[in-house]
Steps between C-alpha positions, in 0.01 A plus 500: 500500500656830388426862579308692227708807587861385470470133393679372809394171657267544799418141594439143384185312398441160660248286311389180672356191326129553446357162598721408797379495861451865603592457869871447450555515126876555493594209726227277356625519143865463610406186695310373199799547269718325759262202515498469121880451507533643155741736330270801506725803513437877512536693175700822540473821301834681520354820354319582826648539847305448821476791744385325818751298698354164600123503438518461122808281474475134397513276810862394556406243765320290238822467298683414823255219580547359151877517542493312832266234359730454203806496727345229719456275196846577360709435813355152533705416191808581715668704228881469505765670290876482479664770711868587468702520824873545569670228707861409582628148433835325555484368146379642165126463460252645254561857385823624665517876560860545385521870583417422862747210501789712366461753779603243762686222321841649586438388861592131536212453745250618236664327205244218510199713587285541190212754502231346281159604373253221577147470365249357746139408441312704757175684562698789647553683171441858381160432340362362825646798687305735273183291533538521880522879473175521301337261749594737782336790314187295428466386863528856629232619258252221578511554876403866486165601651350591162509139372177298549527211745395255228832543316713473813323180599552352153881500535562459874544122480748531213729754659677269755609274213638799308671639812671166557621489138652848521643456851853436369480752215591865542270727303669732252328820379426520127299718262417221254492121500683374192349190344671281245395231255687247714279573802227247582153611385376546858800718587455712188135565588601577858756757387250665266257531791776634724585769246143629524568576867839656431362720220184597691610857573564556130150386401299595809459865407361425153135471402386136497199276463395135517275367224209364703346343190797263506463449877134401454594259221763332721251494788242315288767256382603438860140422603433264209839333538405398855158393374657282229727335754200423721302334217785337309478729195795585280553862405708736288553867574492742208517234223556636148246407233732576211411625154595240238429699182742729316476806272251663737442874550746664741228571755394136550584329829782247507335308783211499745582472871239396759604555860452134589401169341368217722435149375425149620340210314236634262451842654701813422475842664642834389539774763554870435539775761342840435594787729173686433214638708215283365419331832477839668234604246275196476182712475642733233440461125735767367630479145858496629439190718323324212783577260766374741294189582454423130876519452560266796240247380642497148851449636418205727285347222797522264714307749234230535483464121849342508387215726379170347361370829125439523487684832663841476443786740605864506549691827531879525619634836432854622579680827212505746416563866370144541556168328217458251425310179271537198454245224439600138396236244537562126344255257531462125150387394627390158722221630385494868851573632531672838755720670502561876659819627521582870550847639679502835522791740807445719606715799860622493618458857793333669310495828215282368704298252422161658129577505510597132698186412253270678201671339659477155568128543135443585381696196754325278368161610148610404619619157668166426193296603265723298697473177588130516132416538401693185 
């Protein structure tokens, strides 16, 4: 927000997700992103600087929690590297440091003392020293009063294991964790996460946002993934229905991408998440809602057209205050073929996640029984 008089920045705008629990929106959506365990990251706009100090900054403690979780998994691999140390031997061994030897070889007592450089496989190496330094920063940030208790509780049991691992390692300050192609995959991911903490001050004063359309999509996938596991269904997230023709106009789509595809036996289900306000306007018949709904119906119908199964179902998920479901049946009277499409209203809340999951499993069971009987 800038002044109309001199164009100088006066303050920052904070826009919260529209359909998230209103009581504690900031912490609720951060907890939700944490539960999803996905790589949802803030997008920064370097053209705009923030004016306020802490209120509008992206939450650093969330990145710290992710770092400690990643560190807990990584140290269980007991990562060792060769470290070079200088040792004296009474016989030549390994890499002799001749310059050191020549300084004292004139003395008969030191004639057979050889200073050597020895490589030892150890966990006490420079990379671990830098990781310990970032861990110290992360721990200090998480145990500040501004961090919700939920996040502190989520890592408390892991911290004694990490403390024990770093007990013999002296932390060394660094401004960047260097990762190499030779690093194990877990270590490389850990270093990338650690660099987000180290570079926080550089990014923290820039305008940022999180795409909550993507968060809602991952949230729906998380719910249906648990549902599939409960009922023995297989699933694919964001499968590509690829275009097989060539010499098409430039504006044609190369592939279609439903959010989720569920299948088992002779029943197939396509799921698509829509971050729209339809379930908050159930009594409205505006042209805008109709137009958006028509687009959604056509899209889910196109996905179902690729399925050869006799029992195919489309599910459209929208944000809602309460878990609710509507069934729409479309029938082709020429060949008597049917298409079942279900509209789900799903609350976005970390606090009531278990309740939503249990209710969705019950509704899913009803959908399966309804369509297998047809």
